[in-house]
ROPAGU-550956 format. One record per atom (N, C-alpha, C): atom name; z, x, y. Coordinates in steps of 0.1 Angstrom, whole numbers, m for minus. Last residue first. Layout:
BEGIN
<pt><atom>CA</atom><up>Z</up><east>X</east><north>Y</north></pt>
...
//
This chain:
BEGIN
<pt><atom>N</atom><up>m1217</up><east>m513</east><north>742</north></pt>
<pt><atom>CA</atom><up>m1227</up><east>m524</east><north>744</north></pt>
<pt><atom>C</atom><up>m1241</up><east>m519</east><north>746</north></pt>
<pt><atom>N</atom><up>m1199</up><east>m497</east><north>715</north></pt>
<pt><atom>CA</atom><up>m1206</up><east>m496</east><north>728</north></pt>
<pt><atom>C</atom><up>m1216</up><east>m507</east><north>730</north></pt>
<pt><atom>N</atom><up>m1170</up><east>m509</east><north>700</north></pt>
<pt><atom>CA</atom><up>m1184</up><east>m506</east><north>699</north></pt>
<pt><atom>C</atom><up>m1189</up><east>m506</east><north>714</north></pt>
<pt><atom>N</atom><up>m1144</up><east>m518</east><north>699</north></pt>
<pt><atom>CA</atom><up>m1146</up><east>m504</east><north>704</north></pt>
<pt><atom>C</atom><up>m1161</up><east>m500</east><north>704</north></pt>
<pt><atom>N</atom><up>m1143</up><east>m542</east><north>687</north></pt>
<pt><atom>CA</atom><up>m1138</up><east>m541</east><north>700</north></pt>
<pt><atom>C</atom><up>m1140</up><east>m528</east><north>707</north></pt>
<pt><atom>N</atom><up>m1152</up><east>m537</east><north>661</north></pt>
<pt><atom>CA</atom><up>m1161</up><east>m543</east><north>670</north></pt>
<pt><atom>C</atom><up>m1156</up><east>m542</east><north>685</north></pt>
<pt><atom>N</atom><up>m1148</up><east>m512</east><north>641</north></pt>
<pt><atom>CA</atom><up>m1139</up><east>m520</east><north>650</north></pt>
<pt><atom>C</atom><up>m1148</up><east>m525</east><north>661</north></pt>
<pt><atom>N</atom><up>m1156</up><east>m507</east><north>608</north></pt>
<pt><atom>CA</atom><up>m1162</up><east>m509</east><north>621</north></pt>
<pt><atom>C</atom><up>m1153</up><east>m518</east><north>630</north></pt>
<pt><atom>N</atom><up>m1141</up><east>m483</east><north>587</north></pt>
<pt><atom>CA</atom><up>m1143</up><east>m497</east><north>591</north></pt>
<pt><atom>C</atom><up>m1149</up><east>m497</east><north>606</north></pt>
<pt><atom>N</atom><up>m1151</up><east>m459</east><north>564</north></pt>
<pt><atom>CA</atom><up>m1148</up><east>m462</east><north>578</north></pt>
<pt><atom>C</atom><up>m1151</up><east>m476</east><north>581</north></pt>
<pt><atom>N</atom><up>m1135</up><east>m452</east><north>535</north></pt>
<pt><atom>CA</atom><up>m1146</up><east>m460</east><north>540</north></pt>
<pt><atom>C</atom><up>m1143</up><east>m464</east><north>555</north></pt>
<pt><atom>N</atom><up>m1125</up><east>m428</east><north>514</north></pt>
<pt><atom>CA</atom><up>m1124</up><east>m432</east><north>527</north></pt>
<pt><atom>C</atom><up>m1137</up><east>m440</east><north>531</north></pt>
<pt><atom>N</atom><up>m1108</up><east>m430</east><north>482</north></pt>
<pt><atom>CA</atom><up>m1119</up><east>m427</east><north>490</north></pt>
<pt><atom>C</atom><up>m1117</up><east>m433</east><north>504</north></pt>
<pt><atom>N</atom><up>m1088</up><east>m420</east><north>454</north></pt>
<pt><atom>CA</atom><up>m1090</up><east>m427</east><north>467</north></pt>
<pt><atom>C</atom><up>m1103</up><east>m422</east><north>473</north></pt>
<pt><atom>N</atom><up>m1087</up><east>m405</east><north>431</north></pt>
<pt><atom>CA</atom><up>m1083</up><east>m419</east><north>430</north></pt>
<pt><atom>C</atom><up>m1085</up><east>m427</east><north>443</north></pt>
<pt><atom>N</atom><up>m1095</up><east>m379</east><north>436</north></pt>
<pt><atom>CA</atom><up>m1100</up><east>m385</east><north>424</north></pt>
<pt><atom>C</atom><up>m1097</up><east>m400</east><north>423</north></pt>
<pt><atom>N</atom><up>m1080</up><east>m370</east><north>457</north></pt>
<pt><atom>CA</atom><up>m1094</up><east>m373</east><north>459</north></pt>
<pt><atom>C</atom><up>m1101</up><east>m380</east><north>448</north></pt>
<pt><atom>N</atom><up>m1055</up><east>m365</east><north>445</north></pt>
<pt><atom>CA</atom><up>m1057</up><east>m377</east><north>453</north></pt>
<pt><atom>C</atom><up>m1072</up><east>m380</east><north>455</north></pt>
<pt><atom>N</atom><up>m1061</up><east>m353</east><north>411</north></pt>
<pt><atom>CA</atom><up>m1058</up><east>m351</east><north>425</north></pt>
<pt><atom>C</atom><up>m1061</up><east>m364</east><north>433</north></pt>
<pt><atom>N</atom><up>m1046</up><east>m358</east><north>378</north></pt>
<pt><atom>CA</atom><up>m1057</up><east>m356</east><north>387</north></pt>
<pt><atom>C</atom><up>m1052</up><east>m354</east><north>401</north></pt>
<pt><atom>N</atom><up>m1032</up><east>m371</east><north>356</north></pt>
<pt><atom>CA</atom><up>m1034</up><east>m356</east><north>357</north></pt>
<pt><atom>C</atom><up>m1046</up><east>m353</east><north>366</north></pt>
<pt><atom>N</atom><up>m1024</up><east>m397</east><north>355</north></pt>
<pt><atom>CA</atom><up>m1038</up><east>m394</east><north>352</north></pt>
<pt><atom>C</atom><up>m1042</up><east>m379</east><north>352</north></pt>
<pt><atom>N</atom><up>m997</up><east>m394</east><north>363</north></pt>
<pt><atom>CA</atom><up>m1001</up><east>m400</east><north>350</north></pt>
<pt><atom>C</atom><up>m1015</up><east>m396</east><north>346</north></pt>
<pt><atom>N</atom><up>m1001</up><east>m382</east><north>388</north></pt>
<pt><atom>CA</atom><up>m992</up><east>m376</east><north>378</north></pt>
<pt><atom>C</atom><up>m996</up><east>m381</east><north>364</north></pt>
<pt><atom>N</atom><up>m1016</up><east>m401</east><north>402</north></pt>
<pt><atom>CA</atom><up>m1022</up><east>m388</east><north>399</north></pt>
<pt><atom>C</atom><up>m1014</up><east>m380</east><north>389</north></pt>
<pt><atom>N</atom><up>m999</up><east>m423</east><north>402</north></pt>
<pt><atom>CA</atom><up>m1012</up><east>m424</east><north>395</north></pt>
<pt><atom>C</atom><up>m1017</up><east>m410</east><north>392</north></pt>
<pt><atom>N</atom><up>m979</up><east>m412</east><north>419</north></pt>
<pt><atom>CA</atom><up>m976</up><east>m416</east><north>405</north></pt>
<pt><atom>C</atom><up>m988</up><east>m417</east><north>397</north></pt>
<pt><atom>N</atom><up>m994</up><east>m410</east><north>443</north></pt>
<pt><atom>CA</atom><up>m988</up><east>m398</east><north>436</north></pt>
<pt><atom>C</atom><up>m985</up><east>m401</east><north>421</north></pt>
<pt><atom>N</atom><up>m997</up><east>m436</east><north>449</north></pt>
<pt><atom>CA</atom><up>m1009</up><east>m428</east><north>446</north></pt>
<pt><atom>C</atom><up>m1005</up><east>m415</east><north>438</north></pt>
<pt><atom>N</atom><up>m971</up><east>m442</east><north>456</north></pt>
<pt><atom>CA</atom><up>m977</up><east>m449</east><north>445</north></pt>
<pt><atom>C</atom><up>m989</up><east>m441</east><north>440</north></pt>
<pt><atom>N</atom><up>m967</up><east>m425</east><north>478</north></pt>
<pt><atom>CA</atom><up>m959</up><east>m424</east><north>466</north></pt>
<pt><atom>C</atom><up>m965</up><east>m430</east><north>454</north></pt>
<pt><atom>N</atom><up>m984</up><east>m435</east><north>496</north></pt>
<pt><atom>CA</atom><up>m988</up><east>m423</east><north>490</north></pt>
<pt><atom>C</atom><up>m980</up><east>m420</east><north>478</north></pt>
<pt><atom>N</atom><up>m986</up><east>m471</east><north>493</north></pt>
<pt><atom>CA</atom><up>m980</up><east>m459</east><north>498</north></pt>
<pt><atom>C</atom><up>m986</up><east>m447</east><north>490</north></pt>
<pt><atom>N</atom><up>m1013</up><east>m492</east><north>500</north></pt>
<pt><atom>CA</atom><up>m1003</up><east>m488</east><north>491</north></pt>
<pt><atom>C</atom><up>m998</up><east>m474</east><north>496</north></pt>
<pt><atom>N</atom><up>m1031</up><east>m519</east><north>516</north></pt>
<pt><atom>CA</atom><up>m1023</up><east>m506</east><north>518</north></pt>
<pt><atom>C</atom><up>m1013</up><east>m504</east><north>506</north></pt>
<pt><atom>N</atom><up>m1057</up><east>m534</east><north>497</north></pt>
<pt><atom>CA</atom><up>m1047</up><east>m534</east><north>507</north></pt>
<pt><atom>C</atom><up>m1039</up><east>m521</east><north>507</north></pt>
<pt><atom>N</atom><up>m1077</up><east>m541</east><north>479</north></pt>
<pt><atom>CA</atom><up>m1080</up><east>m530</east><north>488</north></pt>
<pt><atom>C</atom><up>m1070</up><east>m531</east><north>500</north></pt>
<pt><atom>N</atom><up>m1070</up><east>m557</east><north>458</north></pt>
<pt><atom>CA</atom><up>m1075</up><east>m564</east><north>470</north></pt>
<pt><atom>C</atom><up>m1077</up><east>m554</east><north>482</north></pt>
<pt><atom>N</atom><up>m1060</up><east>m539</east><north>439</north></pt>
<pt><atom>CA</atom><up>m1073</up><east>m547</east><north>436</north></pt>
<pt><atom>C</atom><up>m1079</up><east>m553</east><north>449</north></pt>
<pt><atom>N</atom><up>m1037</up><east>m532</east><north>453</north></pt>
<pt><atom>CA</atom><up>m1047</up><east>m522</east><north>450</north></pt>
<pt><atom>C</atom><up>m1061</up><east>m529</east><north>448</north></pt>
<pt><atom>N</atom><up>m1022</up><east>m556</east><north>452</north></pt>
<pt><atom>CA</atom><up>m1026</up><east>m550</east><north>465</north></pt>
<pt><atom>C</atom><up>m1037</up><east>m540</east><north>463</north></pt>
<pt><atom>N</atom><up>m1019</up><east>m558</east><north>424</north></pt>
<pt><atom>CA</atom><up>m1027</up><east>m568</east><north>431</north></pt>
<pt><atom>C</atom><up>m1031</up><east>m563</east><north>445</north></pt>
<pt><atom>N</atom><up>m1002</up><east>m536</east><north>420</north></pt>
<pt><atom>CA</atom><up>m1016</up><east>m536</east><north>414</north></pt>
<pt><atom>C</atom><up>m1025</up><east>m546</east><north>420</north></pt>
<pt><atom>N</atom><up>m980</up><east>m546</east><north>433</north></pt>
<pt><atom>CA</atom><up>m986</up><east>m534</east><north>438</north></pt>
<pt><atom>C</atom><up>m1001</up><east>m533</east><north>432</north></pt>
<pt><atom>N</atom><up>m972</up><east>m567</east><north>416</north></pt>
<pt><atom>CA</atom><up>m978</up><east>m571</east><north>430</north></pt>
<pt><atom>C</atom><up>m984</up><east>m558</east><north>436</north></pt>
<pt><atom>N</atom><up>m962</up><east>m554</east><north>394</north></pt>
<pt><atom>CA</atom><up>m975</up><east>m561</east><north>393</north></pt>
<pt><atom>C</atom><up>m981</up><east>m564</east><north>407</north></pt>
<pt><atom>N</atom><up>m949</up><east>m521</east><north>403</north></pt>
<pt><atom>CA</atom><up>m948</up><east>m536</east><north>401</north></pt>
<pt><atom>C</atom><up>m962</up><east>m542</east><north>401</north></pt>
<pt><atom>N</atom><up>m950</up><east>m491</east><north>383</north></pt>
<pt><atom>CA</atom><up>m952</up><east>m498</east><north>395</north></pt>
<pt><atom>C</atom><up>m952</up><east>m513</east><north>392</north></pt>
<pt><atom>N</atom><up>m947</up><east>m473</east><north>362</north></pt>
<pt><atom>CA</atom><up>m935</up><east>m481</east><north>366</north></pt>
<pt><atom>C</atom><up>m937</up><east>m489</east><north>379</north></pt>
<pt><atom>N</atom><up>m967</up><east>m458</east><north>351</north></pt>
<pt><atom>CA</atom><up>m962</up><east>m454</east><north>364</north></pt>
<pt><atom>C</atom><up>m950</up><east>m462</east><north>369</north></pt>
<pt><atom>N</atom><up>m971</up><east>m471</east><north>327</north></pt>
<pt><atom>CA</atom><up>m968</up><east>m457</east><north>327</north></pt>
<pt><atom>C</atom><up>m962</up><east>m452</east><north>340</north></pt>
<pt><atom>N</atom><up>m977</up><east>m497</east><north>335</north></pt>
<pt><atom>CA</atom><up>m965</up><east>m495</east><north>327</north></pt>
<pt><atom>C</atom><up>m961</up><east>m480</east><north>327</north></pt>
<pt><atom>N</atom><up>m1001</up><east>m493</east><north>349</north></pt>
<pt><atom>CA</atom><up>m989</up><east>m499</east><north>356</north></pt>
<pt><atom>C</atom><up>m977</up><east>m496</east><north>348</north></pt>
<pt><atom>N</atom><up>m1017</up><east>m483</east><north>329</north></pt>
<pt><atom>CA</atom><up>m1014</up><east>m475</east><north>341</north></pt>
<pt><atom>C</atom><up>m1002</up><east>m480</east><north>348</north></pt>
<pt><atom>N</atom><up>m1019</up><east>m505</east><north>312</north></pt>
<pt><atom>CA</atom><up>m1013</up><east>m493</east><north>307</north></pt>
<pt><atom>C</atom><up>m1008</up><east>m484</east><north>319</north></pt>
<pt><atom>N</atom><up>m1032</up><east>m522</east><north>330</north></pt>
<pt><atom>CA</atom><up>m1019</up><east>m526</east><north>325</north></pt>
<pt><atom>C</atom><up>m1012</up><east>m513</east><north>320</north></pt>
<pt><atom>N</atom><up>m1057</up><east>m509</east><north>332</north></pt>
<pt><atom>CA</atom><up>m1048</up><east>m510</east><north>344</north></pt>
<pt><atom>C</atom><up>m1034</up><east>m514</east><north>340</north></pt>
<pt><atom>N</atom><up>m1060</up><east>m487</east><north>303</north></pt>
<pt><atom>CA</atom><up>m1062</up><east>m500</east><north>311</north></pt>
<pt><atom>C</atom><up>m1054</up><east>m500</east><north>323</north></pt>
<pt><atom>N</atom><up>m1076</up><east>m458</east><north>294</north></pt>
<pt><atom>CA</atom><up>m1064</up><east>m464</east><north>299</north></pt>
<pt><atom>C</atom><up>m1067</up><east>m477</east><north>307</north></pt>
//
């Protein structure tokens, strides 16, 4: 399945796909649509990468 096919199957807007490609926030509702179409679980489409917040680092 191509990204275009996924977009058409889920009915999400092109700008949402752009947000995903740029690692920007998308709602859980969008991820749920992906999981329904792909017949998978959230853990199969997302991952957690801890960001380093320099303002909270110890000196």
